[in-house]
NUFITI-837171 format. One record per residue (C-alpha): residue number from 0; x, y, z. Coordinates in Angstrom, 3 decimals. Example, Ala and Ser with C-alpha at 12.3 -4.5 7.8 and 13.67 -1.06 7.14 Angstrom:
<fitis>
  pos         X         Y         Z
    0    12.300    -4.500     7.800
    1    13.670    -1.060     7.140
</fitis>
This chain:
<fitis>
  pos         X         Y         Z
    0    -2.001     8.489   -42.940
    1    -2.472     6.073   -45.831
    2    -4.147     6.999   -49.096
    3    -7.317     5.085   -48.253
    4    -7.546     6.810   -44.913
    5    -7.107    10.219   -46.527
    6   -10.257     9.671   -48.591
    7   -12.096     9.030   -45.319
    8   -11.029    12.383   -43.888
    9   -13.736    14.480   -42.288
   10   -15.603    14.931   -39.054
   11   -16.877    12.270   -36.719
   12   -20.279    11.999   -38.400
   13   -18.679    11.574   -41.806
   14   -16.639     8.654   -40.500
   15   -19.543     6.793   -38.878
   16   -18.867     3.652   -40.936
   17   -15.656     3.152   -38.970
   18   -16.655     3.867   -35.385
   19   -20.248     2.620   -35.438
   20   -19.470    -1.143   -35.740
   21   -17.160    -1.208   -32.670
   22   -19.693     0.883   -30.746
   23   -22.591    -1.412   -31.642
   24   -20.472    -4.461   -30.845
   25   -19.742    -2.974   -27.427
   26   -23.424    -2.414   -26.747
   27   -24.445    -5.897   -27.916
   28   -21.776    -7.573   -25.790
   29   -22.686    -5.452   -22.763
   30   -26.329    -6.515   -23.047
   31   -25.441   -10.125   -23.788
   32   -23.154   -10.443   -20.751
   33   -24.946    -7.991   -18.459
   34   -24.515    -8.858   -14.796
   35   -27.626   -10.487   -13.303
   36   -27.380    -8.162   -10.300
   37   -25.396    -4.951    -9.775
   38   -21.926    -6.354   -10.422
   39   -18.838    -6.861    -8.291
   40   -19.133    -6.448    -4.533
   41   -18.010    -2.814    -4.886
   42   -21.077    -2.191    -7.046
   43   -23.312    -2.952    -4.067
   44   -21.462    -0.345    -2.020
   45   -21.708     2.178    -4.850
   46   -25.439     1.570    -5.120
   47   -26.053     2.207    -1.431
   48   -23.796     5.259    -1.416
   49   -25.445     6.660    -4.538
   50   -28.935     6.245    -3.114
   51   -27.922     7.903     0.162
   52   -25.725    10.560    -1.415
   53   -22.592     9.645     0.557
   54   -19.081     9.534    -0.921
   55   -17.126     6.310    -0.734
   56   -14.595     5.943     2.051
   57   -12.184     4.379    -0.464
   58    -9.177     6.521    -1.438
   59   -10.573     9.857    -2.714
   60   -14.288     9.127    -2.436
   61   -15.184     8.635    -6.139
   62   -17.413    11.651    -5.660
   63   -18.212    12.520    -9.269
   64   -19.403     8.969    -9.883
   65   -21.383     8.742    -6.637
   66   -23.078    12.138    -6.816
   67   -23.896    11.858   -10.515
   68   -25.641     8.585    -9.749
   69   -27.324    10.211    -6.750
   70   -28.763    12.928    -9.003
   71   -30.003    10.263   -11.422
   72   -31.546     8.362    -8.534
   73   -33.309    11.433    -7.133
   74   -34.772    12.199   -10.550
   75   -35.872     8.597   -11.212
   76   -37.302     8.271    -7.716
   77   -39.294    11.503    -8.071
   78   -40.484    11.014   -11.640
   79   -40.825     7.230   -11.887
   80   -41.212     6.224    -8.209
   81   -38.182     3.956    -8.576
   82   -37.830     1.910    -5.383
   83   -34.437     1.803    -3.595
   84   -34.117    -1.946    -4.145
   85   -34.256    -1.314    -7.910
   86   -31.786     1.577    -7.934
   87   -29.013    -0.740    -9.093
   88   -30.869    -1.174   -12.400
   89   -30.650     2.563   -13.049
   90   -26.928     2.686   -12.320
   91   -26.145    -0.503   -14.230
   92   -27.990     0.479   -17.389
   93   -26.460     3.941   -17.261
   94   -23.060     2.258   -17.529
   95   -24.334     0.078   -20.363
   96   -25.501     3.196   -22.195
   97   -22.106     4.824   -21.643
   98   -20.101     1.848   -22.909
   99   -20.514     2.442   -26.680
  100   -19.720     6.131   -26.178
  101   -16.535     5.128   -24.336
  102   -15.572     3.001   -27.342
  103   -16.275     5.919   -29.677
  104   -14.247     8.264   -27.488
  105   -11.214     5.965   -27.621
  106   -11.737     5.566   -31.376
  107   -11.547     9.357   -31.729
  108    -8.390     9.574   -29.653
  109    -6.757     6.748   -31.624
  110    -7.689     8.441   -34.898
  111    -6.169    11.726   -33.722
  112    -2.988     9.954   -32.620
  113    -2.504     7.708   -35.659
  114    -4.139     9.781   -38.399
  115    -5.844     6.597   -39.580
  116    -9.485     5.575   -39.311
  117    -8.468     1.967   -39.871
  118    -5.956     2.028   -37.029
  119    -8.556     3.745   -34.850
  120   -11.064     0.998   -35.630
  121    -8.540    -1.704   -34.807
  122    -7.705     0.046   -31.520
  123   -11.401     0.338   -30.660
  124   -11.922    -3.362   -31.350
  125    -8.924    -4.337   -29.226
  126   -10.617    -2.494   -26.373
  127   -14.195    -3.564   -27.108
  128   -13.217    -7.252   -27.198
  129   -11.214    -7.171   -23.977
  130   -12.918    -9.608   -21.569
  131   -12.733    -7.118   -18.702
  132   -14.181    -4.338   -20.859
  133   -17.083    -6.575   -21.848
  134   -17.787    -7.679   -18.288
  135   -17.646    -4.214   -16.745
  136   -19.734    -2.665   -19.496
  137   -22.656    -4.459   -17.848
  138   -22.053    -3.556   -14.206
  139   -22.711    -0.578   -11.935
  140   -18.975    -0.007   -11.585
  141   -16.568     2.849   -12.293
  142   -14.440     1.304   -15.053
  143   -16.457     2.388   -18.099
  144   -17.385     5.901   -16.870
  145   -13.760     6.593   -15.966
  146   -12.493     5.384   -19.353
  147   -15.077     7.543   -21.124
  148   -13.997    10.680   -19.266
  149   -10.309     9.797   -19.636
  150   -10.571     9.487   -23.419
  151   -12.454    12.785   -23.697
  152    -9.915    14.547   -21.482
  153    -6.919    13.267   -23.444
  154    -8.547    14.103   -26.788
  155    -9.384    17.671   -25.752
  156    -5.899    18.176   -24.320
  157    -4.176    16.712   -27.404
  158    -6.195    18.895   -29.769
  159    -5.411    21.899   -27.615
  160    -1.693    21.146   -27.828
  161    -1.771    20.749   -31.598
  162    -3.882    23.858   -32.226
  163    -2.029    25.891   -29.574
  164    -5.335    26.533   -27.825
  165    -4.569    27.281   -24.184
  166    -8.271    27.041   -23.346
  167    -8.528    23.476   -24.657
  168    -5.295    22.497   -22.901
  169    -6.648    23.735   -19.570
  170   -10.098    22.200   -20.135
  171    -8.459    18.868   -20.934
  172    -6.425    19.076   -17.713
  173    -9.580    19.865   -15.727
  174   -11.444    16.907   -17.255
  175    -8.512    14.629   -16.497
  176    -8.597    15.795   -12.876
  177   -12.330    15.243   -12.639
  178   -11.775    11.718   -13.920
  179    -9.827    10.969   -10.753
  180   -13.109    11.517    -8.898
  181   -14.651     8.679   -10.895
  182   -11.731     6.298   -10.457
  183    -8.401     7.160    -8.903
  184    -6.419     5.196   -11.487
  185    -6.934     8.106   -13.894
  186    -4.301     9.974   -11.846
  187    -1.700     7.637   -13.351
  188    -2.107     9.601   -16.600
  189    -0.967    12.870   -15.005
  190     2.510    12.541   -16.630
  191     0.785    13.156   -19.972
  192     0.168    16.771   -18.911
  193     3.886    17.274   -18.258
  194     5.451    15.561   -21.275
  195     2.824    15.757   -24.029
  196     3.267    19.506   -24.755
  197     6.920    19.056   -25.628
  198     6.400    15.778   -27.493
  199     3.797    17.661   -29.564
  200     6.420    20.228   -30.555
  201     6.080    22.921   -27.914
  202     9.336    24.683   -27.131
  203    10.636    24.965   -23.596
  204     9.762    28.641   -23.365
  205     8.334    30.772   -20.599
  206     4.745    30.777   -21.882
  207     4.798    27.034   -22.667
  208     6.167    26.122   -19.247
  209     3.661    28.459   -17.577
  210     0.746    26.895   -19.463
  211     1.911    23.405   -18.544
  212     2.296    24.420   -14.910
  213    -1.202    25.926   -14.783
  214    -2.636    22.814   -16.448
  215    -1.005    20.621   -13.796
  216    -2.310    22.927   -11.061
  217    -5.865    22.761   -12.442
  218    -5.593    18.984   -12.663
  219    -4.466    18.795    -9.025
  220    -7.320    20.992    -7.791
  221    -9.960    19.082    -9.778
  222    -8.518    15.706    -8.770
  223    -7.996    16.263    -5.048
  224   -10.148    19.293    -4.246
  225   -13.472    17.476    -3.642
  226   -11.867    14.978    -1.281
  227    -9.933    17.718     0.538
  228   -13.106    19.748     1.054
  229   -15.095    16.777     2.334
  230   -12.220    15.797     4.605
  231   -11.663    19.276     6.048
  232   -15.364    19.879     6.642
  233   -15.705    16.340     8.031
  234   -19.199    16.052     6.586
  235   -21.153    13.205     8.198
  236   -18.023    12.194    10.136
  237   -16.267    11.335     6.896
  238   -12.821    11.212     8.490
  239   -13.860     8.379    10.789
  240   -15.163     6.248     7.933
  241   -12.079     7.031     5.839
  242    -9.757     5.975     8.657
  243   -11.825     2.807     8.966
  244   -11.145     2.087     5.311
  245    -7.424     2.724     5.827
  246    -7.323     0.236     8.707
  247    -9.233    -2.370     6.727
  248    -6.856    -1.873     3.820
  249    -3.916    -2.401     6.166
  250    -5.417    -5.682     7.332
  251    -6.184    -6.806     3.793
  252    -2.657    -5.898     2.693
  253    -1.258    -8.067     5.482
  254    -3.495   -10.909     4.345
  255    -2.453   -10.484     0.701
  256     1.134    -9.161     0.813
  257     2.655    -7.632    -2.293
  258     5.667    -9.660    -3.442
  259     7.690   -10.146    -6.589
  260     5.756   -13.364    -6.959
  261     2.656   -11.277    -7.617
  262     4.184   -10.142   -10.888
  263     3.152   -13.442   -12.429
  264    -0.446   -12.858   -11.371
  265    -0.299    -9.315   -12.734
  266     0.995   -10.495   -16.102
  267    -1.654   -13.221   -16.150
  268    -4.434   -10.656   -15.776
  269    -2.644    -8.310   -18.186
  270    -2.565   -11.067   -20.790
  271    -6.252   -11.864   -20.317
  272    -7.198    -8.190   -20.524
  273    -5.564    -7.721   -23.922
  274    -3.315   -10.558   -25.136
  275    -2.448    -9.021   -28.495
  276    -1.745    -5.637   -26.936
  277     0.599    -7.037   -24.296
  278     2.500    -9.310   -26.691
  279     2.933    -6.731   -29.461
  280     3.543    -3.640   -27.335
  281     7.345    -3.883   -26.904
  282     7.924    -4.309   -30.649
  283     5.338    -1.648   -31.496
  284     6.991     0.838   -29.154
  285    10.446     0.147   -30.589
  286     9.207     0.499   -34.165
  287     7.433     3.766   -33.376
  288    10.572     5.184   -31.773
  289    12.652     4.274   -34.828
  290    10.030     5.532   -37.273
  291     9.686     8.934   -35.573
  292    13.348     9.079   -34.535
  293    12.254     9.835   -31.015
  294     9.085    10.110   -28.926
  295     5.667    10.816   -30.429
  296     2.274    11.454   -28.782
  297     1.228     7.939   -29.820
  298     4.294     6.405   -28.178
  299     4.068     8.617   -25.092
  300     0.471     7.636   -24.371
  301     1.233     3.959   -24.889
  302     4.206     4.046   -22.518
  303     2.174     5.898   -19.881
  304    -0.550     3.256   -20.135
  305     1.986     0.452   -19.884
  306     3.693     1.985   -16.845
  307     0.302     2.650   -15.257
  308    -0.529    -1.046   -15.398
  309     2.887    -2.098   -14.130
  310     2.605     0.325   -11.214
  311    -0.560    -1.435   -10.049
  312     1.541    -4.311    -8.718
  313     2.152    -2.257    -5.561
  314    -1.511    -2.728    -4.587
  315    -2.746    -6.058    -3.267
  316    -6.146    -5.741    -4.984
  317    -4.618    -6.503    -8.371
  318    -3.736    -9.974    -7.141
  319    -7.441   -10.583    -6.527
  320    -9.109    -8.899    -9.491
  321    -7.891    -8.324   -13.023
  322   -10.234    -5.438   -13.817
  323    -7.597    -2.948   -12.690
  324    -5.621    -3.755   -15.831
  325    -8.218    -1.832   -17.842
  326    -6.443     1.276   -16.560
  327    -3.640     1.246   -19.116
  328    -4.787    -1.095   -21.896
  329    -6.867     1.514   -23.808
  330    -3.854     3.840   -23.948
  331    -1.639     1.092   -25.356
  332    -4.119    -0.103   -27.992
  333    -3.665     2.753   -30.521
  334     0.096     2.167   -30.728
  335    -0.364    -1.571   -31.219
  336    -3.154    -1.055   -33.764
  337    -0.974     1.287   -35.807
  338     1.877    -1.217   -35.677
  339    -0.354    -4.095   -36.821
  340    -1.634    -2.158   -39.823
  341     1.803    -0.923   -40.872
  342     3.292    -4.412   -40.615
  343     0.483    -6.152   -42.493
  344     0.373    -3.437   -45.138
  345     4.053    -4.009   -45.793
  346     3.368    -7.742   -46.095
  347     0.200    -7.585   -48.225
  348     0.963    -4.378   -50.149
  349    -2.586    -3.026   -49.745
  350    -4.107    -1.293   -46.736
  351    -7.533    -2.844   -47.282
  352    -6.234    -6.428   -47.292
  353    -4.006    -5.689   -44.290
  354    -7.022    -4.317   -42.418
  355    -9.019    -7.487   -43.066
  356    -6.126    -9.707   -41.933
  357    -5.751    -7.729   -38.705
  358    -9.490    -7.954   -38.009
  359    -9.455   -11.710   -38.526
  360    -6.581   -12.048   -36.075
  361    -8.371    -9.940   -33.447
  362   -11.647   -11.860   -33.686
  363    -9.894   -15.232   -33.689
  364    -7.939   -14.340   -30.540
  365   -11.079   -13.011   -28.863
  366   -12.920   -16.247   -29.651
  367   -10.155   -18.401   -28.195
  368   -10.074   -16.418   -24.970
  369   -13.858   -16.419   -24.697
  370   -13.845   -20.227   -24.722
  371   -10.990   -20.273   -22.216
  372   -12.311   -17.764   -19.690
  373   -16.075   -18.168   -19.808
  374   -16.507   -21.251   -17.538
  375   -14.635   -19.698   -14.598
  376   -16.099   -16.253   -15.177
  377   -19.699   -17.453   -15.364
  378   -19.354   -19.304   -12.059
  379   -18.038   -16.183   -10.368
  380   -20.906   -14.113   -11.765
  381   -23.517   -16.605   -10.581
  382   -22.099   -16.572    -7.064
  383   -22.217   -12.767    -6.925
  384   -25.792   -12.754    -8.186
  385   -26.884   -14.709    -5.121
  386   -26.568   -11.466    -3.122
  387   -29.742   -10.325    -4.876
  388   -31.702   -13.185    -3.324
  389   -30.089   -12.981     0.100
  390   -32.809   -10.708     1.403
  391   -35.043   -13.781     1.617
  392   -32.551   -15.343     4.032
  393   -32.525   -12.200     6.156
  394   -36.285   -12.511     6.556
  395   -35.617   -15.411     8.960
  396   -33.798   -13.239    11.505
  397   -34.757   -10.111    13.504
  398   -34.159    -6.751    11.861
  399   -31.496    -5.910    14.465
  400   -29.684    -9.271    14.390
  401   -25.920    -9.709    14.223
  402   -25.093   -11.788    11.145
  403   -22.108   -14.014    10.350
  404   -22.604   -14.624     6.650
  405   -19.160   -15.203     5.150
  406   -18.968   -14.045     1.549
  407   -22.548   -12.781     1.765
  408   -21.548   -10.178     4.355
  409   -21.671    -7.652     1.541
  410   -25.301    -8.624     0.845
  411   -26.245    -7.950     4.475
  412   -24.638    -4.515     4.405
  413   -26.266    -3.818     1.030
  414   -29.807    -4.521     2.173
  415   -29.155    -2.712     5.438
  416   -27.914     0.308     3.485
  417   -31.142     0.400     1.496
  418   -33.208     0.414     4.697
  419   -34.448    -3.180     4.704
  420   -33.096    -3.811     8.212
  421   -30.663    -2.718    10.924
  422   -28.444    -5.787    10.927
  423   -24.890    -5.703    12.130
  424   -22.254    -8.034    10.789
  425   -19.214    -9.898    11.950
  426   -17.599    -9.392     8.607
  427   -15.475   -11.503     6.341
  428   -12.119   -10.363     4.989
  429   -10.431    -7.390     6.625
  430   -13.154    -7.083     9.286
  431   -12.841   -10.715    10.389
  432   -11.862   -10.867    14.101
  433    -9.702   -13.976    13.709
  434    -8.943   -15.777    16.947
  435   -11.094   -13.228    18.787
  436   -14.276   -14.488    17.112
  437   -15.618   -16.315    20.229
  438   -15.007   -13.234    22.386
  439   -16.752   -10.968    19.880
  440   -19.787   -13.256    19.841
  441   -19.841   -13.438    23.636
  442   -19.733    -9.652    23.838
  443   -22.799    -9.331    21.639
  444   -24.636   -12.004    23.640
  445   -23.809   -10.276    26.931
  446   -25.328    -7.082    25.515
  447   -28.569    -8.919    24.779
  448   -27.979    -9.023    21.016
  449   -29.022   -12.063    18.995
  450   -26.273   -13.529    16.817
  451   -26.966   -15.700    13.770
  452   -24.695   -17.819    11.608
  453   -25.416   -18.711     8.010
  454   -23.682   -22.080     7.616
  455   -24.402   -22.407     3.902
  456   -21.240   -24.016     2.437
  457   -21.416   -21.655    -0.536
  458   -20.461   -18.715     1.689
  459   -17.431   -20.381     3.291
  460   -14.427   -21.399     1.214
  461   -12.072   -24.114     2.427
  462    -9.236   -22.877     0.211
  463    -7.575   -19.542    -0.434
  464    -7.677   -16.493     1.804
  465   -11.024   -17.442     3.448
  466    -9.760   -20.819     4.613
  467    -8.626   -19.492     8.016
  468   -12.069   -17.973     8.592
  469   -13.787   -21.256     7.803
  470   -11.504   -23.190    10.134
  471   -12.139   -20.740    12.969
  472   -15.868   -21.002    12.341
  473   -15.790   -24.791    12.570
  474   -14.484   -24.567    16.153
  475   -17.529   -22.672    17.427
  476   -19.506   -25.852    18.085
  477   -17.256   -26.479    21.078
  478   -17.938   -23.021    22.510
  479   -21.644   -22.303    21.946
  480   -25.040   -23.922    21.488
  481   -27.131   -23.512    18.365
  482   -30.800   -23.195    17.491
  483   -31.836   -23.781    13.885
  484   -34.085   -21.125    12.302
  485   -33.893   -22.088     8.598
  486   -32.193   -24.601     6.305
  487   -28.770   -23.005     6.810
  488   -29.177   -20.280     9.455
  489   -28.573   -21.019    13.139
  490   -28.892   -18.754    16.132
  491   -25.787   -18.857    18.333
  492   -26.636   -19.231    22.005
  493   -24.515   -19.392    25.190
  494   -23.780   -22.795    26.688
  495   -26.245   -22.037    29.487
  496   -29.193   -22.163    27.073
  497   -30.371   -25.767    27.413
  498   -33.128   -25.237    24.810
  499   -30.638   -24.779    21.954
  500   -29.881   -28.358    20.943
  501   -29.372   -28.254    17.169
  502   -26.076   -29.239    15.533
  503   -24.966   -27.221    12.468
  504   -22.107   -29.660    11.720
  505   -19.678   -26.843    10.963
  506   -16.852   -29.298    10.440
  507   -18.338   -30.119     7.040
  508   -17.396   -26.610     5.862
  509   -13.734   -27.521     6.213
  510   -13.983   -30.960     4.638
  511   -16.541   -30.231     1.917
  512   -13.895   -30.515    -0.809
</fitis>
């Protein structure tokens, strides 16, 4: 700890001048870039699940996140008569409210690790100015809540290790396990429970090993217990839905195979998430090792965060969405922040001047990346927001229709989940039937179901992974007849229906570029 930082010693309230600016910046950016709807497609699923009180079929169910939101929804619905279609606002603004507290929590952990309020402030700013952190601070997603709980868990556990408080060590392990029920990526920090005690100076004695073992056991129960209970009891036929998710994941993995070539995409997202952190981390880690003549809690956490992000390459989703890189970046930021301040202090001879130089570098880098990433990001956000208005399109079809809506499939399932209709979907992505599409449509028609196609070019890409779907769709004009019901929606009819004489011109979806 530097001399200037020593004069700032004290509790959290006494140090408000250091953590309040990053927290307020986080809140302002979250409100400025708040998603116009719920957020990513997963946010629509979370909203429906939270309203209905059902765990997600993904991985371990995200039960703490879902059921906390469900309790909030029940209270808001009872006290404020909040309608289901507005539930996403409750969940989204809850995340926005949590975002500055997540920044403060990581500031506290960085301060405890570095012993410096200036390094903690730099670390908090590196996180707060991450493009992914900004974006997901304004969405009804799990990123911010999971990071908040993760920081609290690590702080409690670290303080327990340093004060030799077994109670705090076990509470920290329990909180870390509960964090897995918000987002499963928190489980990648489990190695901290094994190695941190000994890096913090614990001897390899019987009581120390026993405490570490019990902490790991508590973590395992808290992390996997809720899913195991729901699975074993098979509440609401949970196993069937979970197996459905597994099969869809298998199909998506086949569509987006994991290869060494994906490493470039991973590093691209890693760089966007925190360019200064990624570039400086190797040198910062080496310098910390030399300075401490071995591992330190600061170095251990940074390495765990780095390995957590690298391990994500085994999952195809990372190739599609960079938000997963928020898993390890906050853990790496304190080490890099401490390195920046030490290096600049050596160059400028004063901690205060070094702090200003580091801040200027952070804000300059953030500004450059904002200019670089905003055009593409804003277009993606606008496209997602169209799901909010898709209910108007569904008003043109019967409440029990079968919809083929391309990228707006998620909007159909969202509004169905909130009780606006009973639509079924021939889904995009993993649920797409491929070459069997004509047979699937014929099956529905033979059962007396009415099938509708939304031929809006915005929902059908002619490049990337959806290209094969669009090409298959364009061939339907040779197999069925069509009746127009709105500007872009057509009812698909069998060839025997001589009254269906409209032409959707599906070939234009392939050649629109």
